[in-house]
C-alpha positions as CSV (number, residue, x, y, z in Angstrom):
1,M,66.0,-37.2,-77.7
2,K,66.4,-39.6,-80.6
3,L,63.7,-39.6,-83.2
4,F,64.2,-43.3,-84.1
5,R,63.5,-44.3,-80.5
6,V,60.3,-42.2,-80.5
7,L,59.2,-44.0,-83.7
8,A,60.2,-47.4,-82.3
9,I,58.0,-46.8,-79.2
10,A,55.2,-45.4,-81.4
11,R,55.4,-48.6,-83.6
12,K,55.3,-50.9,-80.6
13,E,52.3,-49.0,-79.3
14,S,50.5,-49.0,-82.8
15,I,51.0,-52.8,-82.9
16,H,49.5,-53.3,-79.6
17,I,46.4,-51.1,-80.5
18,A,45.8,-53.1,-83.7
19,R,46.2,-56.4,-82.0
20,D,43.7,-55.3,-79.1
21,P,40.3,-55.0,-80.6
22,R,38.9,-53.6,-77.3
23,S,41.3,-50.8,-77.4
24,L,40.6,-50.1,-81.0
25,G,36.9,-50.3,-80.7
26,M,36.9,-48.0,-77.6
27,A,39.1,-45.6,-79.5
28,I,37.0,-45.5,-82.7
29,A,33.6,-47.0,-82.2
30,M,32.8,-45.6,-78.9
31,P,33.0,-41.9,-79.8
32,M,30.8,-42.5,-82.7
33,L,28.3,-44.4,-80.5
34,L,28.3,-41.8,-77.8
35,L,27.8,-39.0,-80.2
36,S,24.9,-40.8,-81.9
37,L,23.2,-41.5,-78.6
38,F,23.5,-38.0,-77.0
39,G,23.2,-36.2,-80.4
40,F,19.7,-37.9,-81.1
41,A,18.5,-37.9,-77.4
42,L,19.8,-34.6,-76.0
43,T,17.9,-31.6,-77.3
44,M,16.9,-28.3,-75.9
45,D,14.4,-27.4,-78.7
46,V,10.7,-26.9,-77.5
47,D,8.7,-27.5,-80.5
48,N,5.0,-29.1,-80.9
49,V,4.4,-28.7,-77.2
50,P,1.2,-30.9,-76.5
51,L,-1.6,-28.6,-75.7
52,V,-5.1,-29.5,-74.2
53,V,-7.7,-26.9,-74.8
54,W,-10.9,-26.0,-72.9
55,D,-13.0,-23.7,-75.0
56,Q,-15.7,-22.5,-72.7
57,S,-16.8,-19.8,-75.0
58,G,-17.3,-21.8,-78.2
59,T,-17.5,-18.7,-80.4
60,P,-15.7,-17.8,-83.6
61,E,-13.4,-15.4,-81.6
62,S,-12.3,-18.2,-79.3
63,R,-11.8,-20.6,-82.1
64,E,-9.6,-18.0,-83.8
65,L,-7.4,-17.7,-80.8
66,I,-7.2,-21.5,-80.6
67,S,-6.3,-21.5,-84.4
68,Q,-3.3,-19.3,-83.6
69,F,-1.9,-21.8,-81.3
70,A,-2.7,-24.6,-83.6
71,G,-1.1,-22.8,-86.6
72,S,2.1,-22.3,-84.7
73,R,4.9,-24.9,-84.8
74,Y,5.4,-24.4,-81.1
75,F,2.0,-26.1,-80.2
76,N,0.2,-29.1,-80.9
77,I,-3.5,-29.4,-79.9
78,H,-3.5,-32.9,-78.2
79,A,-7.2,-33.0,-76.8
80,R,-10.1,-30.9,-75.9
81,A,-11.4,-30.7,-72.4
82,R,-14.9,-30.1,-70.9
83,N,-13.7,-29.3,-67.4
84,Y,-10.9,-28.7,-65.0
85,R,-10.8,-32.5,-64.0
86,E,-10.0,-33.4,-67.7
87,V,-7.4,-30.8,-68.0
88,E,-5.7,-31.9,-64.7
89,R,-5.9,-35.5,-65.6
90,A,-4.2,-34.8,-69.2
91,I,-1.3,-33.0,-67.6
92,D,-0.9,-35.3,-64.6
93,F,-0.6,-38.3,-67.0
94,R,1.8,-36.3,-69.2
95,E,-0.6,-36.4,-72.1
96,A,-0.1,-32.7,-72.5
97,L,2.4,-30.2,-71.2
98,A,0.2,-27.2,-71.2
99,A,-3.6,-26.2,-71.2
100,L,-5.2,-23.3,-72.7
101,I,-8.6,-22.3,-71.0
102,V,-10.7,-19.8,-72.8
103,P,-13.4,-18.1,-70.6
104,S,-17.1,-18.3,-71.3
105,D,-17.4,-14.5,-71.8
106,F,-14.5,-14.1,-74.3
107,A,-16.3,-13.0,-77.2
108,V,-18.4,-10.6,-75.0
109,L,-15.4,-8.8,-73.5
110,I,-13.8,-8.5,-77.0
111,A,-16.8,-6.8,-78.4
112,A,-16.8,-4.4,-75.6
113,G,-13.2,-3.6,-76.0
114,R,-12.0,-4.8,-72.6
115,N,-9.2,-7.0,-71.5
116,V,-9.8,-10.7,-71.7
117,P,-8.0,-13.0,-69.2
118,V,-7.1,-16.3,-70.9
119,Q,-5.6,-18.9,-68.5
120,M,-2.5,-21.0,-69.5
121,I,-1.5,-23.8,-67.3
122,V,1.9,-25.4,-67.8
123,D,3.4,-28.4,-66.2
124,G,6.0,-27.0,-64.1
125,S,8.0,-30.3,-63.2
126,D,10.3,-29.5,-66.3
127,A,11.0,-25.9,-65.3
128,N,13.0,-25.1,-68.6
129,T,10.5,-26.4,-70.9
130,A,7.6,-24.8,-68.9
131,T,9.3,-21.4,-69.0
132,I,10.0,-21.7,-72.8
133,A,6.3,-22.7,-73.5
134,M,4.8,-19.8,-71.6
135,G,6.9,-17.5,-73.5
136,Y,5.8,-18.9,-76.7
137,A,2.0,-18.7,-75.4
138,R,2.5,-15.0,-74.6
139,V,3.9,-14.2,-78.1
140,V,0.9,-16.0,-79.8
141,A,-1.4,-14.0,-77.6
142,L,0.3,-10.8,-78.2
143,V,0.1,-11.4,-82.0
144,Y,-3.6,-12.2,-81.7
145,S,-4.2,-9.1,-79.7
146,Q,-2.5,-6.9,-82.3
147,Q,-4.5,-8.4,-85.0
148,L,-7.7,-7.6,-83.0
149,T,-6.7,-4.0,-82.5
150,I,-5.7,-3.4,-86.2
151,R,-9.1,-5.0,-87.2
152,E,-11.1,-2.8,-84.9
153,A,-9.2,0.2,-86.1
154,R,-10.1,-0.5,-89.6
155,R,-13.8,-1.1,-88.8
156,A,-14.0,2.2,-87.1
157,G,-12.6,4.0,-90.1
158,G,-9.6,5.4,-88.4
159,A,-6.2,5.8,-89.9
160,A,-4.1,2.8,-90.4
161,L,-2.2,1.8,-87.4
162,S,1.5,1.6,-87.5
163,V,3.9,0.2,-85.0
164,P,6.2,3.1,-83.8
165,I,9.3,0.9,-83.1
166,E,9.9,-2.2,-85.2
167,V,12.5,-4.5,-83.8
168,R,14.1,-6.9,-86.3
169,P,16.2,-9.4,-84.4
170,R,18.9,-11.4,-86.0
171,A,20.6,-14.4,-84.4
172,W,24.4,-14.7,-85.3
173,F,26.1,-18.0,-85.6
174,N,22.8,-20.0,-85.3
175,D,20.3,-18.5,-87.6
176,D,17.7,-21.4,-87.1
177,M,18.1,-21.2,-83.2
178,Q,18.6,-25.0,-83.3
179,S,20.1,-26.4,-80.1
180,R,22.0,-29.3,-82.0
181,N,24.0,-26.4,-83.5
182,F,25.9,-26.0,-80.1
183,I,25.1,-29.2,-78.6
184,I,26.8,-31.4,-81.1
185,P,30.2,-29.4,-81.1
186,G,30.1,-29.5,-77.3
187,L,29.5,-33.2,-77.3
188,I,32.5,-33.7,-79.6
189,A,34.7,-32.0,-77.2
190,V,33.5,-33.7,-74.1
191,I,33.7,-37.3,-75.8
192,M,37.2,-36.6,-77.3
193,M,38.3,-35.6,-73.7
194,V,37.0,-38.6,-72.0
195,I,38.0,-41.2,-74.6
196,A,41.5,-39.7,-75.0
197,A,42.1,-39.7,-71.3
198,L,40.9,-43.3,-70.9
199,L,43.0,-44.6,-73.7
200,T,46.2,-43.1,-72.5
201,S,45.4,-43.9,-68.8
202,L,46.0,-47.4,-69.5
203,T,49.5,-47.3,-71.4
204,V,52.1,-46.9,-68.8
205,A,50.0,-48.9,-66.1
206,R,49.7,-51.9,-68.4
207,E,53.5,-51.8,-68.7
208,W,53.8,-52.0,-65.0
209,E,51.2,-54.6,-64.3
210,R,52.6,-56.9,-67.2
211,G,56.2,-56.5,-66.0
212,T,57.6,-55.1,-69.2
213,M,58.4,-51.6,-67.7
214,E,61.6,-53.0,-66.3
215,Q,62.5,-54.0,-69.8
216,L,61.9,-50.6,-71.1
217,I,63.9,-49.0,-68.3
218,S,66.8,-51.2,-69.1
219,T,66.9,-49.9,-72.8
220,P,68.5,-46.6,-73.8
221,V,65.1,-45.1,-74.3
222,R,64.5,-42.0,-72.2
223,G,61.4,-41.1,-70.3
224,S,60.4,-38.2,-72.7
225,E,61.0,-40.5,-75.7
226,L,58.8,-43.1,-74.0
227,I,56.0,-40.9,-73.3
228,L,56.0,-39.0,-76.6
229,G,56.2,-42.4,-78.4
230,K,53.3,-43.6,-76.7
231,L,51.3,-40.4,-77.3
232,L,51.8,-40.4,-80.9
233,P,49.5,-43.4,-81.9
234,Y,46.9,-42.2,-79.8
235,F,47.0,-38.7,-81.1
236,A,46.7,-40.0,-84.6
237,V,43.6,-42.2,-83.6
238,G,42.2,-39.1,-81.8
239,M,42.4,-36.9,-84.7
240,L,40.8,-39.6,-86.9
241,D,38.0,-39.5,-84.2
242,V,37.8,-35.7,-84.5
243,L,37.4,-36.1,-88.4
244,L,34.8,-38.7,-88.1
245,S,32.8,-36.7,-85.5
246,V,33.0,-33.7,-87.7
247,L,31.8,-35.6,-90.6
248,M,28.8,-37.0,-88.5
249,G,27.9,-33.6,-87.3
250,E,27.8,-32.3,-90.9
251,F,25.9,-35.0,-92.7
252,I,24.0,-36.8,-90.0
253,F,23.0,-34.0,-87.7
254,H,23.2,-31.2,-90.2
255,V,25.3,-28.8,-88.1
256,P,26.6,-26.3,-90.6
257,L,30.5,-26.4,-90.8
258,R,31.7,-22.8,-91.3
259,G,35.2,-21.3,-91.0
260,N,38.7,-22.3,-91.3
261,L,39.1,-26.1,-91.2
262,A,42.8,-25.8,-90.6
263,L,42.0,-23.8,-87.5
264,L,39.5,-26.2,-86.5
265,F,41.8,-29.2,-86.6
266,G,44.6,-27.2,-85.2
267,M,42.6,-26.4,-82.1
268,A,41.4,-29.9,-82.0
269,A,45.2,-31.0,-82.0
270,I,45.9,-28.9,-79.0
271,F,43.0,-30.0,-77.1
272,L,43.8,-33.7,-77.9
273,A,47.3,-33.3,-76.8
274,G,46.2,-31.9,-73.3
275,A,43.7,-34.6,-73.0
276,L,46.0,-37.4,-73.8
277,T,48.8,-36.0,-71.6
278,L,46.3,-36.1,-68.6
279,G,45.6,-39.5,-69.2
280,M,49.3,-40.4,-69.6
281,L,50.0,-38.5,-66.1
282,I,47.0,-40.5,-64.4
283,S,48.7,-43.8,-65.7
284,I,52.1,-42.7,-64.4
285,V,51.0,-41.9,-61.0
286,T,48.6,-44.8,-60.4
287,K,50.5,-47.7,-62.0
288,S,47.2,-49.7,-62.0
289,Q,44.8,-50.1,-65.1
290,L,41.7,-50.3,-62.9
291,L,42.4,-47.3,-60.7
292,A,43.8,-45.3,-63.7
293,S,40.5,-45.9,-65.7
294,Q,38.3,-45.0,-62.7
295,L,40.3,-41.9,-61.9
296,A,40.3,-40.7,-65.6
297,M,36.5,-41.2,-65.7
298,V,36.1,-39.2,-62.4
299,L,38.3,-36.3,-63.7
300,T,36.9,-36.2,-67.1
301,F,33.4,-37.4,-67.6
302,L,31.5,-36.7,-64.2
303,P,32.5,-32.8,-64.0
304,R,31.1,-32.2,-67.5
305,F,27.8,-34.0,-66.9
306,C,27.0,-32.5,-63.5
307,F,23.7,-30.4,-63.2
308,P,22.2,-28.3,-60.4
309,V,20.9,-30.4,-57.6
310,S,18.1,-27.9,-57.1
311,C,16.5,-29.2,-60.3
312,M,16.1,-32.6,-58.4
313,T,14.6,-31.4,-54.9
314,S,11.2,-32.5,-53.9
315,A,10.0,-28.9,-53.6
316,T,10.6,-28.5,-57.3
317,C,9.0,-31.7,-58.1
318,R,6.0,-30.9,-56.1
319,N,5.5,-27.7,-58.1
320,R,3.8,-29.6,-60.8
321,F,1.5,-26.7,-62.1
322,R,2.2,-23.2,-63.0
323,S,-0.7,-20.8,-64.1
324,S,-0.5,-17.4,-65.5
325,H,-2.8,-15.2,-67.4
326,I,-2.0,-13.9,-70.8
């Protein structure tokens, strides 16, 4: 393998990229556009869940419970209902995701020291969000219940209550529990895989379609030199995309960048080399730009964005409402 031949092929491919604005735009602008679209649109955080409240009790005790939900960052009181019909309408028209229904004997049962069933109705069409919202509701109700227990013990003049076991959870690597802290790095990997494979999937196929492959074959350039020379410019563009993506994640999406930068870019280089090689293999096998681009899209994009079909079944969609007692 001669280095000057590899550099000559790399120079030829670099000139082609510079003279083709579509390839250059797909190589640089497309990853930034996709990262921005998916980064702002895709989130798994469940905050400010719209809540409709039907307070049948209308007492200070019920208002205190409702204030616990209103003061939490997980719920946002959207409206107040007067009957079940209004509750159903609010959830059916997507005006609210959940409904809190306080029974009329809420204050009486609390004064008697008995358990009080409080109904929480959640829109189950989005199963993941509904499950998280119900978990938040249970926590809010549990905190309110503990406050009532401590308050009654103090009024009775008993000893101060203490929790026998105190759990202090600590989340590593994502202290704020923000979904973007793991979604954005995953998006960078997926986008780099797709773009890198698409770019190199057109290189050799383009030579065959334009009839210039015969000229390259007639030169002393070997196959390994041709492949390596064509990979080098796209590898440089890919590393530039990785740098821009990391900067976007740090300064636009505020994803904390911690650890060894050399290790990060070293692993990115290995990942890009594999993605570029996959695209090159597709281009060599197909010898057609259209077929190569379609095959590269199928092998890289679709498998990473598949989701369980069970989430789209009619039975799941019909299960619009879930109710539980706190």
